[in-house]
A tleap script that builds the chain and sets N, CA, C and O, in Angstrom:
source leaprc.protein.ff14SB
mol = sequence {
  NASP TRP ALA LEU ILE GLY LEU GLN GLU ARG
  GLN VAL ILE GLY VAL ASP ILE GLU VAL ARG
  HIE ASN ILE PRO ASP LEU GLU ALA VAL ALA
  ARG GLN ASN TYR THR CYS ALA GLU LEU ALA
  GLU LEU ARG GLN SER SER ASP PRO LEU GLY
  ALA PHE PHE THR CYS TRP THR ARG LYS GLU
  ALA CYS LEU LYS ALA LEU GLY SER GLY PHE
  SER ILE GLU ALA SER CYS PHE GLU ALA GLY
  VAL ASP ALA GLN ASP GLN THR VAL GLN ILE
  ALA THR PRO ASP LYS ARG LEU CYS THR MET
  THR VAL CYS SER LEU ASP PHE SER ARG GLU
  PRO ASP LYS HIE PRO HIE LEU PRO GLN LEU
  TYR GLY ALA ILE ALA VAL VAL ALA PRO GLU
  ASP ALA ALA ARG VAL CCYS
}
set mol.1.N position { 33.007 -1.648 -30.585 }
set mol.1.CA position { 34.148 -2.179 -29.861 }
set mol.1.C position { 33.802 -3.414 -29.047 }
set mol.1.O position { 34.700 -4.069 -28.518 }
set mol.2.N position { 32.519 -3.750 -28.933 }
set mol.2.CA position { 32.105 -4.875 -28.113 }
set mol.2.C position { 31.308 -5.860 -28.951 }
set mol.2.O position { 30.580 -5.469 -29.863 }
set mol.3.N position { 31.451 -7.133 -28.636 }
set mol.3.CA position { 30.696 -8.167 -29.336 }
set mol.3.C position { 30.229 -9.194 -28.312 }
set mol.3.O position { 30.881 -9.421 -27.294 }
set mol.4.N position { 29.118 -9.792 -28.595 }
set mol.4.CA position { 28.594 -10.877 -27.780 }
set mol.4.C position { 28.249 -11.996 -28.741 }
set mol.4.O position { 27.450 -11.823 -29.661 }
set mol.5.N position { 28.856 -13.135 -28.516 }
set mol.5.CA position { 28.635 -14.291 -29.386 }
set mol.5.C position { 27.985 -15.382 -28.548 }
set mol.5.O position { 28.496 -15.757 -27.493 }
set mol.6.N position { 26.874 -15.878 -29.018 }
set mol.6.CA position { 26.177 -16.956 -28.327 }
set mol.6.C position { 26.283 -18.237 -29.126 }
set mol.6.O position { 25.910 -18.282 -30.299 }
set mol.7.N position { 26.785 -19.264 -28.497 }
set mol.7.CA position { 26.907 -20.574 -29.137 }
set mol.7.C position { 26.136 -21.590 -28.309 }
set mol.7.O position { 26.320 -21.678 -27.095 }
set mol.8.N position { 25.288 -22.343 -28.952 }
set mol.8.CA position { 24.488 -23.336 -28.255 }
set mol.8.C position { 24.231 -24.471 -29.224 }
set mol.8.O position { 23.707 -24.266 -30.319 }
set mol.9.N position { 24.606 -25.665 -28.808 }
set mol.9.CA position { 24.482 -26.824 -29.685 }
set mol.9.C position { 23.068 -27.385 -29.741 }
set mol.9.O position { 22.648 -27.901 -30.777 }
set mol.10.N position { 22.327 -27.289 -28.631 }
set mol.10.CA position { 21.042 -27.973 -28.551 }
set mol.10.C position { 19.826 -27.061 -28.603 }
set mol.10.O position { 18.700 -27.548 -28.702 }
set mol.11.N position { 20.025 -25.759 -28.539 }
set mol.11.CA position { 18.882 -24.843 -28.526 }
set mol.11.C position { 19.117 -23.713 -29.523 }
set mol.11.O position { 20.255 -23.382 -29.856 }
set mol.12.N position { 18.020 -23.133 -29.987 }
set mol.12.CA position { 18.097 -21.978 -30.866 }
set mol.12.C position { 18.093 -20.734 -29.975 }
set mol.12.O position { 17.194 -20.546 -29.155 }
set mol.13.N position { 19.105 -19.895 -30.148 }
set mol.13.CA position { 19.224 -18.701 -29.311 }
set mol.13.C position { 19.509 -17.473 -30.167 }
set mol.13.O position { 19.888 -17.572 -31.334 }
set mol.14.N position { 19.317 -16.334 -29.558 }
set mol.14.CA position { 19.721 -15.052 -30.143 }
set mol.14.C position { 20.290 -14.209 -29.021 }
set mol.14.O position { 19.817 -14.288 -27.887 }
set mol.15.N position { 21.293 -13.408 -29.315 }
set mol.15.CA position { 21.902 -12.547 -28.295 }
set mol.15.C position { 22.070 -11.142 -28.845 }
set mol.15.O position { 22.117 -10.935 -30.057 }
set mol.16.N position { 22.158 -10.183 -27.937 }
set mol.16.CA position { 22.442 -8.811 -28.334 }
set mol.16.C position { 23.174 -8.115 -27.207 }
set mol.16.O position { 22.985 -8.435 -26.034 }
set mol.17.N position { 24.014 -7.158 -27.576 }
set mol.17.CA position { 24.747 -6.336 -26.619 }
set mol.17.C position { 24.764 -4.905 -27.151 }
set mol.17.O position { 24.897 -4.682 -28.354 }
set mol.18.N position { 24.629 -3.955 -26.254 }
set mol.18.CA position { 24.661 -2.535 -26.624 }
set mol.18.C position { 25.440 -1.767 -25.562 }
set mol.18.O position { 25.410 -2.112 -24.381 }
set mol.19.N position { 26.124 -0.739 -25.994 }
set mol.19.CA position { 26.808 0.188 -25.092 }
set mol.19.C position { 25.865 1.355 -24.820 }
set mol.19.O position { 25.282 1.920 -25.745 }
set mol.20.N position { 25.722 1.707 -23.561 }
set mol.20.CA position { 24.861 2.841 -23.206 }
set mol.20.C position { 25.439 4.121 -23.817 }
set mol.20.O position { 26.616 4.439 -23.645 }
set mol.21.N position { 24.593 4.830 -24.520 }
set mol.21.CA position { 24.965 6.119 -25.100 }
set mol.21.C position { 23.703 6.973 -25.199 }
set mol.21.O position { 22.590 6.450 -25.154 }
set mol.22.N position { 23.875 8.244 -25.329 }
set mol.22.CA position { 22.739 9.151 -25.418 }
set mol.22.C position { 21.986 8.936 -26.731 }
set mol.22.O position { 22.591 8.725 -27.782 }
set mol.23.N position { 20.673 8.991 -26.651 }
set mol.23.CA position { 19.822 8.892 -27.838 }
set mol.23.C position { 18.936 10.131 -27.835 }
set mol.23.O position { 17.953 10.188 -27.097 }
set mol.24.N position { 19.275 11.120 -28.652 }
set mol.24.CA position { 18.517 12.385 -28.641 }
set mol.24.C position { 17.021 12.215 -28.907 }
set mol.24.O position { 16.210 12.935 -28.325 }
set mol.25.N position { 16.647 11.282 -29.769 }
set mol.25.CA position { 15.241 11.075 -30.116 }
set mol.25.C position { 14.697 9.796 -29.474 }
set mol.25.O position { 13.962 9.038 -30.108 }
set mol.26.N position { 15.063 9.567 -28.220 }
set mol.26.CA position { 14.688 8.360 -27.479 }
set mol.26.C position { 13.187 8.099 -27.529 }
set mol.26.O position { 12.761 6.979 -27.811 }
set mol.27.N position { 12.396 9.107 -27.263 }
set mol.27.CA position { 10.935 8.952 -27.247 }
set mol.27.C position { 10.417 8.487 -28.612 }
set mol.27.O position { 9.579 7.589 -28.683 }
set mol.28.N position { 10.906 9.086 -29.676 }
set mol.28.CA position { 10.442 8.717 -31.020 }
set mol.28.C position { 10.851 7.286 -31.376 }
set mol.28.O position { 10.056 6.532 -31.938 }
set mol.29.N position { 12.067 6.921 -31.054 }
set mol.29.CA position { 12.542 5.556 -31.346 }
set mol.29.C position { 11.722 4.548 -30.542 }
set mol.29.O position { 11.325 3.506 -31.064 }
set mol.30.N position { 11.470 4.862 -29.272 }
set mol.30.CA position { 10.679 3.962 -28.428 }
set mol.30.C position { 9.243 3.850 -28.953 }
set mol.30.O position { 8.699 2.747 -29.009 }
set mol.31.N position { 8.628 4.959 -29.333 }
set mol.31.CA position { 7.256 4.916 -29.866 }
set mol.31.C position { 7.162 4.027 -31.101 }
set mol.31.O position { 6.153 3.354 -31.313 }
set mol.32.N position { 8.208 4.028 -31.908 }
set mol.32.CA position { 8.198 3.247 -33.146 }
set mol.32.C position { 8.426 1.754 -32.898 }
set mol.32.O position { 7.947 0.924 -33.670 }
set mol.33.N position { 9.153 1.401 -31.829 }
set mol.33.CA position { 9.588 0.016 -31.644 }
set mol.33.C position { 9.031 -0.698 -30.417 }
set mol.33.O position { 9.172 -1.915 -30.301 }
set mol.34.N position { 8.406 0.031 -29.507 }
set mol.34.CA position { 7.949 -0.574 -28.266 }
set mol.34.C position { 6.428 -0.639 -28.243 }
set mol.34.O position { 5.748 0.145 -28.905 }
set mol.35.N position { 5.906 -1.584 -27.472 }
set mol.35.CA position { 4.464 -1.671 -27.295 }
set mol.35.C position { 4.010 -0.520 -26.389 }
set mol.35.O position { 4.835 0.155 -25.773 }
set mol.36.N position { 2.714 -0.308 -26.316 }
set mol.36.CA position { 2.185 0.749 -25.442 }
set mol.36.C position { 2.572 0.500 -23.989 }
set mol.36.O position { 2.919 1.439 -23.272 }
set mol.37.N position { 2.517 -0.751 -23.551 }
set mol.37.CA position { 2.884 -1.074 -22.165 }
set mol.37.C position { 4.368 -0.804 -21.914 }
set mol.37.O position { 4.735 -0.251 -20.877 }
set mol.38.N position { 5.207 -1.190 -22.853 }
set mol.38.CA position { 6.651 -0.944 -22.699 }
set mol.38.C position { 6.934 0.556 -22.677 }
set mol.38.O position { 7.747 1.029 -21.882 }
set mol.39.N position { 6.270 1.288 -23.539 }
set mol.39.CA position { 6.461 2.735 -23.587 }
set mol.39.C position { 6.031 3.388 -22.273 }
set mol.39.O position { 6.702 4.296 -21.781 }
set mol.40.N position { 4.929 2.934 -21.713 }
set mol.40.CA position { 4.455 3.477 -20.430 }
set mol.40.C position { 5.466 3.182 -19.319 }
set mol.40.O position { 5.758 4.049 -18.495 }
set mol.41.N position { 5.998 1.958 -19.300 }
set mol.41.CA position { 7.002 1.609 -18.291 }
set mol.41.C position { 8.266 2.443 -18.462 }
set mol.41.O position { 8.860 2.887 -17.479 }
set mol.42.N position { 8.671 2.653 -19.691 }
set mol.42.CA position { 9.857 3.459 -19.975 }
set mol.42.C position { 9.665 4.879 -19.448 }
set mol.42.O position { 10.566 5.445 -18.828 }
set mol.43.N position { 8.503 5.441 -19.695 }
set mol.43.CA position { 8.216 6.810 -19.250 }
set mol.43.C position { 8.183 6.921 -17.727 }
set mol.43.O position { 8.490 7.982 -17.182 }
set mol.44.N position { 7.818 5.853 -17.038 }
set mol.44.CA position { 7.741 5.869 -15.577 }
set mol.44.C position { 9.065 5.502 -14.911 }
set mol.44.O position { 9.197 5.627 -13.693 }
set mol.45.N position { 10.024 5.062 -15.673 }
set mol.45.CA position { 11.297 4.596 -15.117 }
set mol.45.C position { 12.119 5.748 -14.535 }
set mol.45.O position { 12.094 6.867 -15.046 }
set mol.46.N position { 12.832 5.455 -13.475 }
set mol.46.CA position { 13.747 6.451 -12.908 }
set mol.46.C position { 14.994 6.593 -13.779 }
set mol.46.O position { 15.750 7.554 -13.635 }
set mol.47.N position { 15.204 5.638 -14.682 }
set mol.47.CA position { 16.336 5.671 -15.618 }
set mol.47.C position { 15.816 5.305 -17.008 }
set mol.47.O position { 16.013 4.175 -17.457 }
set mol.48.N position { 15.152 6.245 -17.700 }
set mol.48.CA position { 14.556 5.922 -19.004 }
set mol.48.C position { 15.572 5.396 -20.019 }
set mol.48.O position { 15.248 4.501 -20.800 }
set mol.49.N position { 16.771 5.925 -20.024 }
set mol.49.CA position { 17.768 5.458 -20.990 }
set mol.49.C position { 18.164 4.009 -20.693 }
set mol.49.O position { 18.299 3.200 -21.610 }
set mol.50.N position { 18.345 3.690 -19.429 }
set mol.50.CA position { 18.652 2.308 -19.054 }
set mol.50.C position { 17.518 1.364 -19.406 }
set mol.50.O position { 17.750 0.264 -19.907 }
set mol.51.N position { 16.284 1.795 -19.141 }
set mol.51.CA position { 15.116 0.983 -19.480 }
set mol.51.C position { 15.033 0.784 -20.993 }
set mol.51.O position { 14.681 -0.296 -21.468 }
set mol.52.N position { 15.359 1.832 -21.739 }
set mol.52.CA position { 15.350 1.736 -23.200 }
set mol.52.C position { 16.310 0.644 -23.673 }
set mol.52.O position { 15.933 -0.214 -24.473 }
set mol.53.N position { 17.544 0.676 -23.181 }
set mol.53.CA position { 18.544 -0.301 -23.633 }
set mol.53.C position { 18.235 -1.712 -23.145 }
set mol.53.O position { 18.529 -2.686 -23.838 }
set mol.54.N position { 17.645 -1.828 -21.962 }
set mol.54.CA position { 17.238 -3.154 -21.494 }
set mol.54.C position { 16.222 -3.745 -22.456 }
set mol.54.O position { 16.362 -4.889 -22.888 }
set mol.55.N position { 15.203 -2.971 -22.792 }
set mol.55.CA position { 14.169 -3.448 -23.703 }
set mol.55.C position { 14.722 -3.674 -25.117 }
set mol.55.O position { 14.407 -4.675 -25.759 }
set mol.56.N position { 15.530 -2.757 -25.584 }
set mol.56.CA position { 16.086 -2.853 -26.943 }
set mol.56.C position { 16.886 -4.141 -27.125 }
set mol.56.O position { 16.702 -4.846 -28.117 }
set mol.57.N position { 17.774 -4.454 -26.177 }
set mol.57.CA position { 18.589 -5.660 -26.310 }
set mol.57.C position { 17.726 -6.909 -26.241 }
set mol.57.O position { 18.003 -7.896 -26.921 }
set mol.58.N position { 16.689 -6.871 -25.430 }
set mol.58.CA position { 15.792 -8.019 -25.318 }
set mol.58.C position { 15.041 -8.245 -26.636 }
set mol.58.O position { 14.905 -9.382 -27.088 }
set mol.59.N position { 14.560 -7.169 -27.244 }
set mol.59.CA position { 13.857 -7.296 -28.520 }
set mol.59.C position { 14.799 -7.797 -29.623 }
set mol.59.O position { 14.441 -8.678 -30.405 }
set mol.60.N position { 15.991 -7.231 -29.673 }
set mol.60.CA position { 16.942 -7.674 -30.706 }
set mol.60.C position { 17.340 -9.131 -30.517 }
set mol.60.O position { 17.469 -9.860 -31.500 }
set mol.61.N position { 17.535 -9.569 -29.287 }
set mol.61.CA position { 17.879 -10.968 -29.044 }
set mol.61.C position { 16.766 -11.885 -29.548 }
set mol.61.O position { 17.040 -12.923 -30.150 }
set mol.62.N position { 15.513 -11.506 -29.303 }
set mol.62.CA position { 14.379 -12.303 -29.784 }
set mol.62.C position { 14.355 -12.376 -31.309 }
set mol.62.O position { 14.186 -13.451 -31.884 }
set mol.63.N position { 14.524 -11.238 -31.951 }
set mol.63.CA position { 14.491 -11.212 -33.417 }
set mol.63.C position { 15.668 -11.973 -34.014 }
set mol.63.O position { 15.525 -12.617 -35.053 }
set mol.64.N position { 16.819 -11.907 -33.374 }
set mol.64.CA position { 17.983 -12.666 -33.852 }
set mol.64.C position { 17.758 -14.162 -33.680 }
set mol.64.O position { 18.186 -14.951 -34.522 }
set mol.65.N position { 17.093 -14.563 -32.599 }
set mol.65.CA position { 16.783 -15.986 -32.410 }
set mol.65.C position { 15.912 -16.505 -33.542 }
set mol.65.O position { 16.048 -17.652 -33.966 }
set mol.66.N position { 15.018 -15.653 -34.028 }
set mol.66.CA position { 14.161 -16.041 -35.150 }
set mol.66.C position { 14.877 -15.931 -36.489 }
set mol.66.O position { 14.425 -16.492 -37.487 }
set mol.67.N position { 15.989 -15.211 -36.509 }
set mol.67.CA position { 16.699 -14.990 -37.764 }
set mol.67.C position { 15.962 -14.037 -38.678 }
set mol.67.O position { 16.185 -14.032 -39.889 }
set mol.68.N position { 15.078 -13.223 -38.102 }
set mol.68.CA position { 14.213 -12.386 -38.930 }
set mol.68.C position { 14.686 -10.947 -39.061 }
set mol.68.O position { 14.235 -10.223 -39.948 }
set mol.69.N position { 15.594 -10.526 -38.182 }
set mol.69.CA position { 15.944 -9.117 -38.172 }
set mol.69.C position { 14.680 -8.310 -37.920 }
set mol.69.O position { 13.763 -8.780 -37.246 }
set mol.70.N position { 14.630 -7.105 -38.456 }
set mol.70.CA position { 13.464 -6.261 -38.235 }
set mol.70.C position { 12.388 -6.462 -39.303 }
set mol.70.O position { 11.560 -5.577 -39.517 }
set mol.71.N position { 12.392 -7.637 -39.987 }
set mol.71.CA position { 11.277 -7.928 -40.890 }
set mol.71.C position { 10.007 -8.197 -40.075 }
set mol.71.O position { 8.897 -8.085 -40.595 }
set mol.72.N position { 10.175 -8.552 -38.795 }
set mol.72.CA position { 9.070 -8.604 -37.843 }
set mol.72.C position { 9.185 -7.326 -37.019 }
set mol.72.O position { 10.245 -7.042 -36.462 }
set mol.73.N position { 8.115 -6.563 -36.939 }
set mol.73.CA position { 8.180 -5.291 -36.234 }
set mol.73.C position { 8.353 -5.511 -34.737 }
set mol.73.O position { 7.641 -6.308 -34.127 }
set mol.74.N position { 9.301 -4.800 -34.162 }
set mol.74.CA position { 9.606 -4.945 -32.742 }
set mol.74.C position { 8.449 -4.502 -31.858 }
set mol.74.O position { 8.361 -4.927 -30.706 }
set mol.75.N position { 7.572 -3.668 -32.368 }
set mol.75.CA position { 6.434 -3.201 -31.578 }
set mol.75.C position { 5.307 -4.230 -31.506 }
set mol.75.O position { 4.300 -3.994 -30.839 }
set mol.76.N position { 5.463 -5.348 -32.173 }
set mol.76.CA position { 4.410 -6.371 -32.212 }
set mol.76.C position { 4.522 -7.400 -31.094 }
set mol.76.O position { 3.692 -8.305 -31.009 }
set mol.77.N position { 5.530 -7.281 -30.239 }
set mol.77.CA position { 5.661 -8.228 -29.141 }
set mol.77.C position { 6.288 -7.560 -27.926 }
set mol.77.O position { 7.042 -6.593 -28.041 }
set mol.78.N position { 5.955 -8.103 -26.759 }
set mol.78.CA position { 6.455 -7.591 -25.482 }
set mol.78.C position { 7.722 -8.349 -25.100 }
set mol.78.O position { 7.701 -9.573 -24.971 }
set mol.79.N position { 8.813 -7.633 -24.922 }
set mol.79.CA position { 10.048 -8.250 -24.444 }
set mol.79.C position { 10.376 -7.807 -23.025 }
set mol.79.O position { 11.183 -8.442 -22.346 }
set mol.80.N position { 9.758 -6.724 -22.577 }
set mol.80.CA position { 9.949 -6.252 -21.216 }
set mol.80.C position { 10.978 -5.157 -21.081 }
set mol.80.O position { 12.012 -5.168 -21.748 }
set mol.81.N position { 10.684 -4.213 -20.210 }
set mol.81.CA position { 11.561 -3.077 -19.950 }
set mol.81.C position { 12.473 -3.352 -18.762 }
set mol.81.O position { 13.554 -2.774 -18.651 }
set mol.82.N position { 12.028 -4.245 -17.870 }
set mol.82.CA position { 12.897 -4.565 -16.736 }
set mol.82.C position { 13.678 -5.848 -17.034 }
set mol.82.O position { 13.455 -6.494 -18.059 }
set mol.83.N position { 14.564 -6.199 -16.162 }
set mol.83.CA position { 15.495 -7.295 -16.420 }
set mol.83.C position { 14.959 -8.668 -16.018 }
set mol.83.O position { 15.711 -9.643 -16.030 }
set mol.84.N position { 13.691 -8.764 -15.666 }
set mol.84.CA position { 13.125 -10.061 -15.274 }
set mol.84.C position { 13.011 -10.989 -16.484 }
set mol.84.O position { 12.670 -10.551 -17.583 }
set mol.85.N position { 13.300 -12.272 -16.271 }
set mol.85.CA position { 13.094 -13.259 -17.323 }
set mol.85.C position { 11.629 -13.225 -17.730 }
set mol.85.O position { 10.743 -13.056 -16.893 }
set mol.86.N position { 11.387 -13.386 -19.019 }
set mol.86.CA position { 10.021 -13.284 -19.512 }
set mol.86.C position { 9.799 -14.247 -20.662 }
set mol.86.O position { 10.681 -14.451 -21.496 }
set mol.87.N position { 8.616 -14.834 -20.700 }
set mol.87.CA position { 8.217 -15.642 -21.843 }
set mol.87.C position { 7.642 -14.702 -22.886 }
set mol.87.O position { 6.794 -13.863 -22.584 }
set mol.88.N position { 8.109 -14.849 -24.109 }
set mol.88.CA position { 7.712 -13.973 -25.211 }
set mol.88.C position { 7.104 -14.828 -26.307 }
set mol.88.O position { 7.612 -15.905 -26.619 }
set mol.89.N position { 6.027 -14.351 -26.886 }
set mol.89.CA position { 5.451 -15.016 -28.053 }
set mol.89.C position { 5.460 -14.032 -29.211 }
set mol.89.O position { 5.012 -12.891 -29.092 }
set mol.90.N position { 5.982 -14.507 -30.334 }
set mol.90.CA position { 6.097 -13.664 -31.518 }
set mol.90.C position { 5.434 -14.380 -32.687 }
set mol.90.O position { 5.691 -15.558 -32.933 }
set mol.91.N position { 4.584 -13.664 -33.399 }
set mol.91.CA position { 3.967 -14.213 -34.601 }
set mol.91.C position { 4.994 -14.161 -35.725 }
set mol.91.O position { 5.513 -13.093 -36.051 }
set mol.92.N position { 5.281 -15.302 -36.309 }
set mol.92.CA position { 6.249 -15.386 -37.404 }
set mol.92.C position { 5.555 -15.014 -38.719 }
set mol.92.O position { 4.328 -14.931 -38.768 }
set mol.93.N position { 6.327 -14.793 -39.773 }
set mol.93.CA position { 5.706 -14.436 -41.060 }
set mol.93.C position { 4.680 -15.456 -41.554 }
set mol.93.O position { 3.758 -15.103 -42.289 }
set mol.94.N position { 4.838 -16.729 -41.150 }
set mol.94.CA position { 3.849 -17.740 -41.549 }
set mol.94.C position { 2.654 -17.805 -40.585 }
set mol.94.O position { 1.858 -18.743 -40.626 }
set mol.95.N position { 2.549 -16.790 -39.722 }
set mol.95.CA position { 1.407 -16.608 -38.809 }
set mol.95.C position { 1.353 -17.625 -37.668 }
set mol.95.O position { 0.306 -17.794 -37.043 }
set mol.96.N position { 2.451 -18.291 -37.394 }
set mol.96.CA position { 2.519 -19.182 -36.238 }
set mol.96.C position { 3.173 -18.446 -35.089 }
set mol.96.O position { 3.993 -17.550 -35.292 }
set mol.97.N position { 2.803 -18.834 -33.878 }
set mol.97.CA position { 3.435 -18.235 -32.707 }
set mol.97.C position { 4.705 -19.001 -32.358 }
set mol.97.O position { 4.725 -20.232 -32.340 }
set mol.98.N position { 5.740 -18.258 -32.086 }
set mol.98.CA position { 6.995 -18.835 -31.630 }
set mol.98.C position { 7.195 -18.364 -30.190 }
set mol.98.O position { 7.152 -17.166 -29.910 }
set mol.99.N position { 7.410 -19.301 -29.293 }
set mol.99.CA position { 7.595 -18.990 -27.885 }
set mol.99.C position { 9.065 -19.066 -27.537 }
set mol.99.O position { 9.775 -19.970 -27.979 }
set mol.100.N position { 9.518 -18.110 -26.742 }
set mol.100.CA position { 10.907 -18.103 -26.277 }
set mol.100.C position { 10.971 -17.452 -24.915 }
set mol.100.O position { 10.042 -16.765 -24.491 }
set mol.101.N position { 12.071 -17.675 -24.244 }
set mol.101.CA position { 12.337 -17.008 -22.975 }
set mol.101.C position { 13.449 -16.011 -23.216 }
set mol.101.O position { 14.473 -16.345 -23.812 }
set mol.102.N position { 13.249 -14.779 -22.750 }
set mol.102.CA position { 14.275 -13.746 -22.899 }
set mol.102.C position { 14.771 -13.368 -21.510 }
set mol.102.O position { 13.992 -13.180 -20.576 }
set mol.103.N position { 16.094 -13.261 -21.407 }
set mol.103.CA position { 16.752 -12.929 -20.144 }
set mol.103.C position { 17.753 -11.813 -20.392 }
set mol.103.O position { 18.492 -11.829 -21.376 }
set mol.104.N position { 17.767 -10.849 -19.492 }
set mol.104.CA position { 18.792 -9.808 -19.575 }
set mol.104.C position { 20.089 -10.353 -18.996 }
set mol.104.O position { 20.071 -11.159 -18.066 }
set mol.105.N position { 21.194 -9.919 -19.540 }
set mol.105.CA position { 22.512 -10.327 -19.059 }
set mol.105.C position { 23.067 -9.236 -18.162 }
set mol.105.O position { 22.893 -8.049 -18.437 }
set mol.106.N position { 23.725 -9.631 -17.106 }
set mol.106.CA position { 24.255 -8.680 -16.127 }
set mol.106.C position { 25.731 -8.421 -16.415 }
set mol.106.O position { 26.581 -9.288 -16.217 }
set mol.107.N position { 26.009 -7.232 -16.878 }
set mol.107.CA position { 27.392 -6.804 -17.116 }
set mol.107.C position { 27.780 -5.765 -16.068 }
set mol.107.O position { 28.364 -4.728 -16.385 }
set mol.108.N position { 27.445 -6.063 -14.814 }
set mol.108.CA position { 27.716 -5.114 -13.734 }
set mol.108.C position { 29.188 -4.743 -13.709 }
set mol.108.O position { 30.071 -5.546 -14.007 }
set mol.109.N position { 29.405 -3.515 -13.347 }
set mol.109.CA position { 30.775 -3.035 -13.200 }
set mol.109.C position { 30.814 -2.098 -12.008 }
set mol.109.O position { 29.784 -1.583 -11.573 }
set mol.110.N position { 31.984 -1.888 -11.496 }
set mol.110.CA position { 32.163 -0.958 -10.398 }
set mol.110.C position { 32.806 0.295 -10.975 }
set mol.110.O position { 34.017 0.318 -11.194 }
set mol.111.N position { 32.008 1.352 -11.228 }
set mol.111.CA position { 32.527 2.545 -11.906 }
set mol.111.C position { 33.752 3.153 -11.222 }
set mol.111.O position { 34.632 3.698 -11.887 }
set mol.112.N position { 33.805 3.057 -9.893 }
set mol.112.CA position { 34.962 3.624 -9.187 }
set mol.112.C position { 36.238 2.857 -9.498 }
set mol.112.O position { 37.323 3.436 -9.548 }
set mol.113.N position { 36.103 1.553 -9.706 }
set mol.113.CA position { 37.278 0.719 -9.972 }
set mol.113.C position { 37.609 0.647 -11.456 }
set mol.113.O position { 38.768 0.468 -11.832 }
set mol.114.N position { 36.582 0.788 -12.301 }
set mol.114.CA position { 36.771 0.645 -13.751 }
set mol.114.C position { 36.092 1.785 -14.504 }
set mol.114.O position { 35.150 1.536 -15.257 }
set mol.115.N position { 36.538 3.023 -14.325 }
set mol.115.CA position { 35.849 4.162 -14.960 }
set mol.115.C position { 35.954 4.155 -16.482 }
set mol.115.O position { 35.166 4.818 -17.156 }
set mol.116.N position { 36.917 3.413 -17.033 }
set mol.116.CA position { 37.106 3.386 -18.489 }
set mol.116.C position { 36.149 2.426 -19.189 }
set mol.116.O position { 36.006 2.492 -20.410 }
set mol.117.N position { 35.497 1.542 -18.454 }
set mol.117.CA position { 34.586 0.590 -19.075 }
set mol.117.C position { 33.213 1.218 -19.273 }
set mol.117.O position { 32.693 1.868 -18.366 }
set mol.118.N position { 32.623 1.031 -20.446 }
set mol.118.CA position { 31.284 1.581 -20.678 }
set mol.118.C position { 30.230 0.731 -19.961 }
set mol.118.O position { 30.502 -0.399 -19.557 }
set mol.119.N position { 29.053 1.277 -19.811 }
set mol.119.CA position { 27.942 0.506 -19.265 }
set mol.119.C position { 27.340 -0.288 -20.411 }
set mol.119.O position { 26.949 0.276 -21.433 }
set mol.120.N position { 27.270 -1.598 -20.234 }
set mol.120.CA position { 26.784 -2.497 -21.270 }
set mol.120.C position { 25.435 -3.088 -20.891 }
set mol.120.O position { 25.149 -3.320 -19.716 }
set mol.121.N position { 24.620 -3.323 -21.893 }
set mol.121.CA position { 23.336 -3.989 -21.740 }
set mol.121.C position { 23.339 -5.181 -22.684 }
set mol.121.O position { 23.849 -5.091 -23.801 }
set mol.122.N position { 22.776 -6.287 -22.244 }
set mol.122.CA position { 22.737 -7.460 -23.097 }
set mol.122.C position { 21.558 -8.347 -22.775 }
set mol.122.O position { 20.944 -8.236 -21.714 }
set mol.123.N position { 21.252 -9.233 -23.710 }
set mol.123.CA position { 20.138 -10.160 -23.518 }
set mol.123.C position { 20.377 -11.422 -24.332 }
set mol.123.O position { 21.111 -11.431 -25.320 }
set mol.124.N position { 19.727 -12.484 -23.878 }
set mol.124.CA position { 19.711 -13.749 -24.607 }
set mol.124.C position { 18.267 -14.218 -24.697 }
set mol.124.O position { 17.513 -14.134 -23.728 }
set mol.125.N position { 17.894 -14.709 -25.860 }
set mol.125.CA position { 16.569 -15.284 -26.071 }
set mol.125.C position { 16.756 -16.743 -26.458 }
set mol.125.O position { 17.559 -17.070 -27.332 }
set mol.126.N position { 16.006 -17.611 -25.797 }
set mol.126.CA position { 16.094 -19.058 -26.039 }
set mol.126.C position { 14.734 -19.526 -26.543 }
set mol.126.O position { 13.727 -19.403 -25.847 }
set mol.127.N position { 14.715 -20.060 -27.755 }
set mol.127.CA position { 13.473 -20.525 -28.377 }
set mol.127.C position { 13.040 -21.828 -27.714 }
set mol.127.O position { 13.860 -22.707 -27.451 }
set mol.128.N position { 11.740 -21.939 -27.447 }
set mol.128.CA position { 11.184 -23.161 -26.860 }
set mol.128.C position { 11.492 -24.344 -27.772 }
set mol.128.O position { 11.400 -24.222 -28.994 }
set mol.129.N position { 11.856 -25.491 -27.191 }
set mol.129.CA position { 12.229 -26.659 -28.009 }
set mol.129.C position { 11.178 -27.042 -29.043 }
set mol.129.O position { 11.523 -27.451 -30.153 }
set mol.130.N position { 9.905 -26.916 -28.694 }
set mol.130.CA position { 8.852 -27.320 -29.645 }
set mol.130.C position { 8.744 -26.376 -30.845 }
set mol.130.O position { 8.162 -26.738 -31.868 }
set mol.131.N position { 9.303 -25.171 -30.725 }
set mol.131.CA position { 9.273 -24.210 -31.828 }
set mol.131.C position { 10.598 -24.132 -32.588 }
set mol.131.O position { 10.664 -23.527 -33.658 }
set mol.132.N position { 11.635 -24.732 -32.046 }
set mol.132.CA position { 12.973 -24.599 -32.632 }
set mol.132.C position { 13.052 -25.153 -34.054 }
set mol.132.O position { 13.740 -24.573 -34.894 }
set mol.133.N position { 12.378 -26.240 -34.337 }
set mol.133.CA position { 12.446 -26.841 -35.676 }
set mol.133.C position { 11.889 -25.898 -36.741 }
set mol.133.O position { 12.360 -25.902 -37.878 }
set mol.134.N position { 10.892 -25.090 -36.382 }
set mol.134.CA position { 10.311 -24.145 -37.354 }
set mol.134.C position { 11.204 -22.944 -37.570 }
set mol.134.O position { 11.140 -22.310 -38.623 }
set mol.135.N position { 12.048 -22.611 -36.578 }
set mol.135.CA position { 12.910 -21.437 -36.676 }
set mol.135.C position { 14.136 -21.743 -37.518 }
set mol.135.O position { 14.596 -20.898 -38.286 }
set mol.136.N position { 14.663 -22.952 -37.374 }
set mol.136.CA position { 15.911 -23.314 -38.074 }
set mol.136.C position { 15.706 -23.477 -39.558 }
set mol.136.O position { 16.654 -23.780 -40.283 }
savepdb mol mol.pdb
quit
């Protein structure tokens, strides 16, 4: 029911949005797609499901910026479990590093005022200008 469209004329970007929902096999999905550091942070989080979706959207935004989908394994790069902006380096299939900045998007809502709106998580990844020509 939700979509996030990113349009940028001068930079290569990727975006992702997810609705918070229960994931019965959260630990297994995280083990398969997250780095050891991300998994440790997720396990220590006071809100593991929120941390999961923060990291998931950040990883998907990065992969979409590359246009690679999951042909590059999500566990091969750190996108971060918290919402801090982060520089990410991903090895592309041609073995070159692609640098980008990933930022979480704030879809804050006031549950008391808008109980019908779901909790959304989103991210945008912006490819470094020097790497953009190789991505396109």
